[in-house]
C-alpha positions as CSV (number, residue, x, y, z in Angstrom):
1,M,86.8,133.1,131.3
2,R,85.6,133.9,127.8
3,I,82.2,135.5,127.6
4,E,80.4,135.8,124.2
5,L,77.4,138.0,123.9
6,L,75.4,137.1,120.8
7,A,73.8,140.1,119.1
8,F,71.7,140.5,115.9
9,P,70.0,143.4,114.1
10,D,67.4,145.1,116.2
11,V,68.8,143.7,119.4
12,Q,67.8,145.3,122.7
13,M,70.8,147.5,123.6
14,L,70.6,147.0,127.4
15,D,70.4,143.2,127.0
16,I,74.0,143.5,125.7
17,A,75.4,146.5,127.6
18,G,74.0,145.6,131.0
19,P,75.7,142.1,131.4
20,A,78.8,143.3,129.5
21,Q,79.3,146.2,132.0
22,V,79.0,143.8,135.0
23,F,81.8,141.6,133.6
24,T,83.8,144.7,132.7
25,A,83.4,146.1,136.2
26,A,84.7,142.8,137.6
27,N,87.8,143.1,135.4
28,E,88.4,146.7,136.4
29,L,88.1,145.8,140.1
30,A,90.7,143.0,139.6
31,L,93.1,145.4,137.8
32,E,92.8,147.9,140.7
33,R,93.9,145.1,143.0
34,E,96.8,144.2,140.6
35,A,95.1,140.9,139.8
36,P,94.5,139.5,136.3
37,P,91.1,140.3,134.9
38,P,88.9,137.3,135.2
39,Y,86.8,137.8,132.0
40,L,87.4,138.2,128.3
41,V,84.2,139.8,126.9
42,E,83.4,139.7,123.1
43,F,80.3,140.7,121.1
44,V,79.6,138.3,118.3
45,A,77.0,138.5,115.5
46,P,76.0,136.5,112.4
47,V,76.3,139.4,109.9
48,G,78.7,142.2,109.3
49,T,81.0,144.0,111.7
50,Q,78.4,146.3,113.2
51,V,75.0,145.7,114.7
52,R,72.3,148.4,115.1
53,S,70.1,148.1,118.2
54,T,66.4,148.9,118.5
55,S,67.4,152.2,120.2
56,G,69.4,153.2,117.0
57,L,72.8,152.8,118.7
58,A,75.2,150.7,116.7
59,F,78.2,148.8,118.1
60,A,81.1,146.8,116.7
61,T,80.9,143.0,116.7
62,S,83.1,140.1,115.7
63,P,82.0,137.3,113.3
64,L,80.7,134.1,114.9
65,P,83.7,132.0,116.0
66,D,84.1,128.3,115.3
67,A,81.3,126.7,117.3
68,R,83.7,124.0,118.5
69,T,86.3,126.3,120.2
70,P,86.1,126.2,124.0
71,L,83.9,128.8,125.7
72,H,83.0,129.6,129.3
73,T,79.7,131.5,128.8
74,L,77.4,132.2,125.9
75,I,74.8,134.9,126.5
76,V,72.0,135.4,124.0
77,A,70.4,138.8,124.1
78,G,66.8,139.6,123.2
79,G,65.1,142.4,121.4
80,R,62.7,143.0,118.5
81,G,65.0,141.2,116.1
82,V,65.1,137.9,118.0
83,T,62.2,136.4,116.1
84,R,63.9,136.9,112.7
85,A,67.2,135.7,114.2
86,A,65.5,132.6,115.6
87,Q,64.3,131.8,112.0
88,D,67.8,131.7,110.7
89,D,68.7,128.0,110.3
90,A,72.4,128.6,110.3
91,L,72.3,130.8,113.4
92,R,70.2,128.3,115.3
93,A,72.6,125.5,114.4
94,W,75.5,127.6,115.6
95,V,73.8,128.4,118.9
96,E,73.1,124.7,119.5
97,Q,76.7,123.7,118.7
98,R,78.2,126.6,120.6
99,A,76.2,125.5,123.7
100,R,78.0,122.2,123.6
101,S,81.3,123.9,123.8
102,A,80.3,126.2,126.6
103,V,80.4,125.7,130.4
104,R,77.1,127.5,130.6
105,V,74.6,129.3,128.4
106,A,72.3,132.2,129.3
107,S,69.7,134.4,127.8
108,V,68.4,137.9,128.6
109,C,64.8,138.8,128.1
110,T,63.4,137.4,124.8
111,G,66.8,135.8,124.0
112,A,65.1,132.7,125.5
113,F,63.2,132.4,122.2
114,M,66.6,131.8,120.4
115,L,67.5,129.1,123.0
116,A,64.1,127.5,122.7
117,A,64.3,127.5,118.9
118,S,67.7,125.8,119.1
119,G,66.1,123.1,121.3
120,L,68.3,124.0,124.3
121,L,65.3,124.6,126.6
122,D,63.4,121.4,125.8
123,G,62.4,119.9,129.2
124,R,64.0,122.8,131.0
125,R,62.6,125.5,133.3
126,A,63.0,129.0,131.8
127,V,61.7,132.5,132.0
128,T,61.5,135.5,129.8
129,H,60.0,139.0,130.0
130,W,56.5,138.7,131.5
131,R,54.9,140.1,128.4
132,H,56.2,137.2,126.4
133,C,55.9,134.2,128.8
134,E,52.6,133.1,127.4
135,R,53.9,133.2,123.8
136,L,57.1,131.3,124.8
137,A,54.9,128.6,126.4
138,R,52.6,128.4,123.4
139,E,55.2,128.3,120.7
140,Y,57.6,126.0,122.6
141,P,55.3,123.6,124.6
142,R,58.3,121.5,125.7
143,V,59.8,124.4,127.6
144,Q,58.7,124.6,131.3
145,V,58.0,128.3,131.4
146,D,58.1,129.8,134.9
147,R,56.4,133.1,134.4
148,D,57.3,134.8,137.6
149,P,61.1,134.9,138.6
150,I,63.6,137.5,137.5
151,Y,66.0,134.7,136.5
152,V,66.0,130.9,136.5
153,Q,68.9,128.4,136.6
154,D,68.3,124.9,135.3
155,G,71.7,123.1,135.4
156,S,74.1,124.9,133.1
157,L,71.3,126.9,131.4
158,W,70.2,130.3,132.7
159,T,67.4,132.5,131.5
160,S,66.3,135.9,132.7
161,A,63.4,138.3,132.5
162,G,63.3,141.7,130.8
163,V,66.0,144.2,130.2
164,T,67.5,145.1,133.7
165,A,67.1,141.5,134.8
166,G,70.1,140.8,132.6
167,I,72.2,142.8,135.1
168,D,70.8,140.7,138.0
169,L,71.7,137.6,136.1
170,A,75.2,138.7,135.3
171,L,75.8,139.6,138.9
172,E,74.7,136.1,139.9
173,L,77.1,134.6,137.3
174,V,79.9,136.7,138.8
175,K,78.9,135.5,142.3
176,A,79.1,131.9,141.0
177,D,82.5,132.5,139.4
178,L,84.3,134.7,141.9
179,G,82.2,134.7,145.1
180,R,79.7,136.9,146.8
181,A,82.2,139.5,148.0
182,V,83.4,140.3,144.5
183,A,79.8,140.4,143.2
184,L,78.9,142.8,146.0
185,D,81.9,145.0,145.0
186,V,80.8,145.0,141.4
187,A,77.2,145.9,142.4
188,R,78.5,148.8,144.5
189,S,80.6,150.1,141.6
190,L,77.6,150.0,139.4
191,V,75.3,151.5,142.1
192,V,72.9,148.6,141.9
193,F,71.7,146.0,144.4
194,L,74.0,143.0,144.8
195,K,71.2,141.1,143.2
196,R,67.4,140.9,143.3
197,P,66.7,137.3,144.3
198,G,65.9,135.1,141.3
199,G,62.6,134.2,143.0
200,Q,61.5,137.8,143.2
201,A,58.5,138.5,141.0
202,Q,58.9,140.4,137.8
203,F,55.6,142.0,138.2
204,S,53.9,142.4,141.6
205,A,50.5,140.7,142.1
206,A,48.8,144.0,142.8
207,L,50.2,145.6,139.7
208,A,49.3,142.5,137.6
209,L,45.7,142.6,138.8
210,Q,45.5,146.4,138.2
211,A,47.0,146.1,134.8
212,S,44.1,144.0,133.7
213,D,41.5,146.6,134.9
214,D,41.7,149.5,137.3
215,R,38.1,149.4,138.5
216,F,39.3,147.7,141.7
217,A,42.6,149.6,142.1
218,S,41.5,151.1,145.5
219,L,40.5,147.7,146.7
220,H,43.9,146.2,145.7
221,D,45.6,149.1,147.5
222,W,43.6,148.4,150.6
223,L,44.3,144.6,150.4
224,A,48.0,145.2,150.4
225,G,47.8,146.7,153.9
226,H,45.3,144.2,155.4
227,L,46.6,140.8,154.3
228,D,46.7,139.5,157.9
229,E,43.0,140.2,158.4
230,D,39.8,138.4,157.5
231,L,39.5,138.7,153.7
232,S,36.4,136.6,153.1
233,L,34.1,137.4,150.2
234,T,31.7,139.1,152.6
235,R,34.5,141.4,153.9
236,L,35.8,142.3,150.4
237,A,32.3,143.0,149.1
238,Q,31.7,145.4,152.0
239,V,35.0,147.2,151.3
240,A,34.0,147.4,147.6
241,G,30.6,148.7,148.5
242,M,28.7,145.9,146.6
243,S,26.6,142.9,147.2
244,E,28.5,139.7,147.4
245,R,27.0,138.4,144.1
246,N,27.6,141.6,142.2
247,F,31.1,141.9,143.5
248,L,32.1,138.4,142.6
249,R,30.7,138.8,139.1
250,R,32.3,142.2,138.4
251,Y,35.6,141.2,140.0
252,R,35.9,138.1,137.8
253,E,35.0,140.2,134.7
254,A,37.6,142.9,135.6
255,T,40.5,140.7,136.6
256,G,39.9,137.3,135.1
257,T,40.3,135.7,138.5
258,T,38.3,135.2,141.7
259,P,38.7,137.4,144.8
260,A,40.0,134.4,146.8
261,R,42.7,133.6,144.2
262,A,43.7,137.3,144.1
263,V,44.1,137.4,147.9
264,E,46.2,134.2,147.8
265,R,48.5,135.7,145.1
266,M,49.0,138.8,147.2
267,R,49.7,136.9,150.3
268,V,52.2,134.6,148.6
269,E,54.0,137.6,147.2
270,A,54.2,139.3,150.6
271,A,55.4,136.0,152.1
272,R,58.1,135.6,149.4
273,Q,59.4,139.0,150.2
274,M,59.5,138.3,154.0
275,L,61.3,135.0,153.3
276,V,63.9,136.7,151.2
277,E,64.5,139.8,153.2
278,T,64.0,138.7,156.8
279,T,65.0,135.8,159.0
280,L,61.5,135.5,160.6
281,P,60.5,131.8,161.2
282,V,58.2,130.5,158.5
283,K,55.5,130.1,161.1
284,R,55.5,133.8,161.9
285,V,55.6,134.7,158.2
286,A,52.5,132.6,157.7
287,V,50.7,134.5,160.4
288,K,51.9,138.0,159.3
289,C,50.7,137.3,155.7
290,G,47.3,136.1,156.7
291,F,47.7,132.4,156.0
292,G,47.1,131.5,159.7
293,T,49.1,128.3,159.6
294,E,52.3,127.2,158.1
295,E,50.5,124.3,156.3
296,T,48.1,126.6,154.6
297,M,51.0,128.8,153.4
298,R,52.8,125.7,152.2
299,R,49.8,124.6,150.0
300,S,49.5,128.1,148.6
301,F,53.2,128.2,147.8
302,M,53.0,124.8,146.0
303,R,50.2,126.1,143.8
304,A,51.9,129.4,143.0
305,Q,55.6,128.5,143.1
306,G,55.8,124.8,142.7
307,V,57.9,124.6,145.8
308,G,57.2,125.1,149.5
309,P,58.2,128.2,151.5
310,M,61.2,126.4,153.2
311,E,62.6,125.4,149.8
312,F,61.9,128.8,148.4
313,R,63.9,130.4,151.3
314,E,66.8,127.9,150.8
315,R,67.0,129.0,147.2
316,F,66.6,132.7,147.4
317,G,66.3,133.9,151.0
318,A,67.7,134.5,154.4
319,T,68.7,131.7,156.8
320,E,65.8,131.1,159.2
321,R,66.3,131.7,162.9
322,G,64.3,130.1,165.6
323,G,62.0,131.9,168.0
């Protein structure tokens, strides 16, 4: 299976090196077992025979191949130089044509901007680094930007979040090609998780809230440990040591959201983690995370994820057990 990793000046080095090492590790494991290596990995670039990354490290690349030759996987890296690369008419045309010859196409981090500029993400779900999701949605309104997951698959198109998420993506591609056991062996050889589930958040709800303003950091820390309790406006105002009216006004100013919406986000995040990492029945997850009922949790999931908890678990999580 031929893998081409597209680079350009000022590419993010780990966007290239991370996925490349996953496929290389799969090859090395195959050789240890006296089996043929499953991948042929090549770095390609539109200019020169060497590309310098944002870290200052340079690496050898091959010229862009004929876009019509057969290809298994095209992976487009991200980095500071992606904006300039996406403005290159010839490179955009090559990416679009190369995608037609490929079994699948993927991007790491802001590499999604190149795919979007080439029209490949029109009408598709996609993700990029959380810092750039808003810009991707604004500049390419035909792309269905999913701001939360580590990676997203929409048919033969895969996109992933920032930097190390490229490793998670590559492990998932190996799993799709060679099976879970091989992907697990690769992960062990690289001393990483088999994979973080694609539905795992890039940025936790508590951190996202605290990133906007740290005035309520202690409240958010407290919330994380009390999600199964009464978290009404009255209770939260008491914990914050404010009147309800003052708390509501200041909280909105500090975080850009309401206390009720913040509680819902944190409960959904806790439920997602339980659905992925445990086999607890959905009904029990709903109670443990403070939703009370399965239907209340389902409505919150639909607002936050666009899918219900059962579908979320089917995509990313453990198999539910009764009881």
